[in-house]
GUKOL-600652 format. One line per 8 residues: number of its first residue (from 1); their letters; for each residue x, y, z of N, C-alpha, C. Coordinates in Angstrom, 2 decimals, decimal comma. Atoms other than C-alpha are relative to their C-alpha. Example, Ala and Ser with C-alpha at 12.3 -4.5 7.8 and 13.67 -1.06 7.14 Angstrom:
<nodes>
1	as	0,89 -1,19 0,00 12,30 -4,50 7,80 0,90 1,20 0,00 ~ -0,82 -1,19 -0,06 13,67 -1,06 7,14 -0,77 1,09 0,73
</nodes>
This chain:
<nodes>
1	mtteaptv	-0,75 0,69 1,63 -32,04 50,65 15,72 -0,26 -0,20 -0,66 ~ -0,16 0,58 0,22 -32,47 50,78 13,01 0,99 -0,69 -1,85 ~ -0,93 0,17 1,05 -30,67 49,13 9,56 -0,47 -0,63 -1,18 ~ 0,47 -0,33 1,18 -31,07 49,77 6,22 0,21 -1,41 -0,71 ~ -0,67 0,86 0,77 -30,80 46,98 3,26 0,69 0,05 -0,52 ~ -1,41 -0,52 1,35 -28,16 46,82 0,82 -1,00 0,39 -0,92 ~ 1,04 -0,58 1,64 -29,30 48,09 -2,35 0,59 -0,88 -0,98 ~ 0,65 1,60 1,87 -30,10 45,89 -5,54 0,66 1,35 -1,01
9	asrerqaq	-0,05 -1,38 1,69 -27,82 48,01 -8,76 -0,75 -1,02 -0,88 ~ 1,04 0,66 1,47 -29,73 47,60 -11,60 1,26 -1,11 -0,81 ~ -0,86 1,15 0,83 -28,54 44,83 -13,55 -0,07 -0,29 -1,81 ~ 0,15 0,20 1,69 -28,37 44,18 -17,93 -0,92 -0,91 0,51 ~ 1,01 0,68 0,14 -31,02 42,04 -18,74 -0,26 -0,39 -1,17 ~ 0,17 0,84 0,34 -30,90 39,06 -20,73 -1,54 -0,07 -0,79 ~ 1,06 0,53 0,14 -33,36 37,43 -23,11 -0,61 -0,19 1,03 ~ 0,99 0,83 -0,31 -36,38 36,00 -21,90 0,12 1,21 1,69
17	dccvpsvq	-0,14 -0,98 -1,14 -36,05 39,17 -18,67 1,34 -0,60 1,69 ~ -0,47 0,80 -0,47 -33,79 37,00 -17,15 2,11 0,96 0,33 ~ -0,47 -0,73 -0,42 -30,79 38,71 -15,35 2,00 -0,20 -0,20 ~ -1,35 -0,05 -0,04 -26,46 39,09 -16,27 0,23 -0,36 1,44 ~ -1,04 0,04 -1,12 -24,76 37,33 -13,41 0,82 1,07 0,64 ~ -0,52 -0,82 0,02 -23,31 40,31 -11,64 1,17 -0,52 0,77 ~ -0,48 1,02 -0,22 -20,83 38,07 -10,11 0,82 -1,24 0,77 ~ -0,20 1,50 0,95 -19,11 34,69 -10,07 0,99 -0,19 1,62
25	pdlgpdra	-0,69 1,01 -0,97 -17,91 32,01 -7,27 1,47 0,77 0,29 ~ -1,81 -0,08 0,28 -14,24 33,08 -6,14 0,32 -1,65 0,82 ~ 0,33 1,14 -0,76 -14,67 29,19 -4,20 -0,04 -0,84 -1,99 ~ -0,45 0,77 1,02 -13,36 26,53 -6,96 -0,39 -0,97 0,73 ~ 0,86 1,05 0,13 -15,11 23,14 -7,23 1,11 -0,14 1,61 ~ -0,92 1,32 -0,54 -11,97 21,48 -5,15 0,26 0,68 1,53 ~ -1,02 -0,85 -1,09 -11,26 24,27 -1,80 -1,68 0,04 -0,24 ~ 1,01 0,33 -0,50 -14,94 23,89 -1,84 -0,71 -1,55 1,04
33	adlavvak	0,19 1,48 -0,71 -15,59 20,51 -1,26 1,30 0,10 1,27 ~ -0,98 0,08 -0,68 -12,51 21,06 1,05 -0,65 1,00 1,87 ~ -0,19 -0,74 -0,85 -14,12 23,60 3,18 -1,69 -0,71 1,16 ~ 1,28 0,67 -0,17 -17,46 21,67 2,75 -0,48 -0,92 1,26 ~ -0,19 1,24 -0,69 -16,14 18,69 4,63 0,38 0,31 1,70 ~ -1,31 -0,94 -1,06 -14,65 21,47 7,38 -1,77 -0,21 1,27 ~ 1,27 -0,92 -0,31 -18,13 22,96 8,14 -1,61 -1,10 0,25 ~ 1,43 1,12 -0,50 -20,40 19,33 7,88 0,42 -0,21 1,49
41	alsdptrl	-0,35 0,90 -1,96 -18,27 18,09 10,98 -0,74 0,97 0,98 ~ 0,74 -0,89 -0,29 -19,26 21,38 12,43 -1,70 -0,04 0,16 ~ 0,94 -0,42 0,53 -22,30 21,47 11,38 -1,26 -0,83 1,28 ~ 0,99 0,39 -1,33 -23,77 18,90 14,77 0,47 0,41 1,18 ~ -0,10 -0,53 -1,23 -24,31 20,46 18,27 0,79 -0,86 0,61 ~ -0,50 0,95 -1,05 -22,59 17,52 20,11 1,36 -0,05 -0,28 ~ -0,71 -0,48 0,91 -19,67 18,00 17,68 0,83 1,16 0,07 ~ -0,49 -1,26 -0,15 -19,63 21,74 18,54 0,27 0,02 1,02
49	rivdavrt	-0,38 -0,11 -1,78 -19,49 21,22 22,28 1,59 -1,14 0,20 ~ -1,45 0,36 -0,20 -16,50 18,47 21,70 0,88 0,90 0,09 ~ -1,08 -1,27 0,38 -14,54 20,74 19,68 0,72 1,27 0,81 ~ -0,33 -1,16 -1,32 -15,21 23,40 22,67 0,42 -0,29 1,16 ~ -0,93 0,18 -1,59 -13,98 21,72 25,27 1,23 -0,80 -0,45 ~ -1,71 0,03 0,67 -10,80 20,60 23,34 0,46 0,76 -0,17 ~ -0,95 -2,09 0,16 -10,30 24,91 22,60 0,23 0,05 1,44 ~ -0,12 -1,00 -1,55 -10,88 25,38 26,40 0,94 -0,98 0,11
57	aspemlcq	-1,61 0,41 -0,68 -8,37 22,86 27,50 1,24 0,11 -0,65 ~ -1,01 -0,38 0,56 -5,81 23,67 25,02 0,60 0,86 0,90 ~ -0,86 0,24 0,29 -3,13 24,04 25,56 0,26 -1,98 0,03 ~ -0,10 1,89 -0,50 -3,31 20,23 26,87 -1,43 -0,17 -1,00 ~ 0,52 0,86 2,09 -4,67 17,38 24,54 -1,05 -0,45 0,86 ~ 1,15 0,66 -1,16 -8,13 15,62 26,29 -0,05 -1,04 -0,85 ~ -0,09 1,59 -0,17 -7,92 11,84 26,69 -1,81 0,14 -1,11 ~ 1,81 0,79 0,06 -11,71 10,10 25,25 -0,47 -0,06 1,26
65	celvplfd	1,23 0,63 -0,39 -12,31 8,85 27,90 0,00 1,63 1,97 ~ 0,15 -1,54 -0,33 -12,28 12,89 29,25 -1,30 0,08 -0,22 ~ 0,84 -0,72 0,33 -14,66 13,62 27,13 -1,55 -0,80 0,46 ~ 1,34 1,17 -0,18 -17,34 10,55 27,38 -0,94 0,76 1,31 ~ 0,67 -0,42 -1,64 -18,37 11,87 31,04 -1,15 1,34 -0,51 ~ -0,14 -1,19 0,07 -19,07 15,24 29,56 -1,64 -0,16 -1,05 ~ 0,85 -0,23 1,40 -22,05 13,96 26,68 -0,71 -1,61 0,92 ~ 0,80 1,43 0,05 -24,92 11,62 27,08 -0,04 -0,84 -1,12
73	msqaavak	0,15 0,98 1,14 -24,36 9,28 25,09 1,56 -1,29 0,40 ~ -0,75 1,10 -0,79 -22,06 6,13 24,99 0,99 0,39 -0,70 ~ -1,27 0,02 0,55 -18,51 5,67 24,53 0,12 -0,16 -1,52 ~ 0,30 0,10 1,19 -18,97 4,58 20,91 -0,78 1,76 -0,96 ~ 0,92 -1,34 0,52 -21,37 7,57 20,56 1,22 0,84 -0,33 ~ -0,84 -1,14 0,49 -18,74 9,81 20,96 1,11 -0,16 -1,02 ~ -1,05 0,87 0,83 -15,91 7,87 19,56 -0,42 0,18 -1,73 ~ 0,02 -0,38 1,85 -17,55 8,17 15,84 -0,49 0,98 -0,15
81	hlkvlvga	-0,04 -1,11 0,37 -18,03 11,65 16,29 1,31 0,56 0,32 ~ -1,92 -0,53 0,18 -14,05 12,44 17,09 -0,04 -0,69 -1,44 ~ -0,39 0,24 0,63 -14,06 10,30 14,55 0,12 0,93 -1,26 ~ 0,58 -1,52 1,33 -15,95 13,03 11,58 1,58 1,26 0,73 ~ -0,44 -0,95 -0,11 -14,12 15,58 13,42 2,34 -0,66 -0,14 ~ -1,45 0,08 -0,24 -10,54 14,14 13,22 -0,48 -0,22 -1,79 ~ 0,62 -0,44 1,45 -12,00 13,29 9,33 0,72 0,79 -0,54 ~ -0,08 -2,13 0,50 -12,27 16,66 8,78 1,70 0,68 0,47
89	gvlgserr	-1,39 -1,17 -0,41 -8,99 18,19 10,10 -0,19 0,58 0,74 ~ 0,22 -0,21 -1,29 -10,46 19,37 12,65 0,73 0,04 1,59 ~ -0,35 0,46 -1,15 -9,23 17,92 15,87 1,32 -1,00 -0,67 ~ -1,53 0,54 0,23 -5,38 16,02 15,75 -0,33 -1,23 0,93 ~ -0,09 1,99 -1,05 -5,09 12,05 17,78 1,33 -0,23 -0,13 ~ -1,49 0,90 -0,60 -1,87 10,59 19,44 -1,06 -1,12 0,41 ~ 0,06 1,60 -0,88 -2,14 7,00 20,61 0,82 0,07 0,87 ~ -1,18 -0,15 -0,60 -0,46 7,08 23,60 -1,45 -1,30 0,89
97	gvwtyyhl	0,60 0,95 -1,09 -1,24 3,18 25,23 -1,31 0,03 -0,65 ~ 1,50 0,43 0,51 -4,95 2,27 24,97 -0,67 1,49 -0,37 ~ 0,43 -1,84 0,30 -5,88 5,90 25,14 0,39 0,67 -1,01 ~ -0,61 -1,27 0,96 -6,62 8,58 21,98 0,58 1,16 1,06 ~ 0,23 -1,03 -0,85 -5,40 12,05 23,30 -0,37 0,44 -1,72 ~ 0,64 -0,81 0,97 -7,60 15,21 21,07 0,91 1,06 0,78 ~ -0,48 -1,17 0,03 -6,09 18,28 20,10 -1,15 1,04 -1,07 ~ 0,45 -0,45 1,22 -7,29 21,18 18,08 0,71 0,49 -0,80
105	rpealkel	-1,35 -0,23 1,23 -5,68 21,62 14,54 -0,74 1,82 -0,82 ~ 0,39 -1,43 0,12 -6,30 25,38 14,14 -0,37 0,71 -1,27 ~ 0,07 -0,39 1,18 -5,61 25,54 10,56 -1,10 -0,58 -0,43 ~ 1,04 0,90 0,98 -8,54 23,54 9,37 -1,13 1,04 0,37 ~ 0,85 -0,21 -0,49 -10,62 26,11 11,67 0,23 1,54 -0,74 ~ -0,38 -2,07 -0,04 -8,85 29,77 10,39 0,37 0,15 -1,64 ~ 0,23 -0,75 1,24 -9,22 28,73 6,74 -1,14 0,28 -0,18 ~ 1,57 0,06 -0,12 -13,02 28,37 7,32 -0,05 1,42 0,28
113	stwls	0,25 -1,48 -0,29 -12,85 31,64 9,09 0,12 1,14 -0,81 ~ -0,21 -1,13 0,96 -10,85 33,22 6,79 -0,76 0,46 -1,03 ~ 1,43 0,48 0,97 -13,37 32,12 4,15 -1,26 0,92 -0,32 ~ 0,55 -0,65 -0,29 -16,29 33,64 5,92 -0,18 1,36 -0,01 ~ -0,27 -1,97 -0,34 -14,87 37,11 6,71 0,74 0,74 -1,53
</nodes>
């Protein structure tokens, strides 16, 4: 099975043989910064696995104490990853006594997914 490469349209040339841009980005600086926070939070393999564990448990929330045994790292290291994910809006959290429970915030991922598609 062969896949053809996308076509390259002829472009108008400016002085010094540079092309005139044929497109402009749809993303404004503020929205790009917001999406970058989510993308950066998801760029770490451990954080992706944490999100996957929380997603798999949905609609039930997961306690941090349930996440720690899933990873070969300290409780403090898992807590740092969770803090990044909550800060980016990927996960929501709810404190119950001494424990914090986490749930997926699909709206954060939906915005990134919508932009990518």
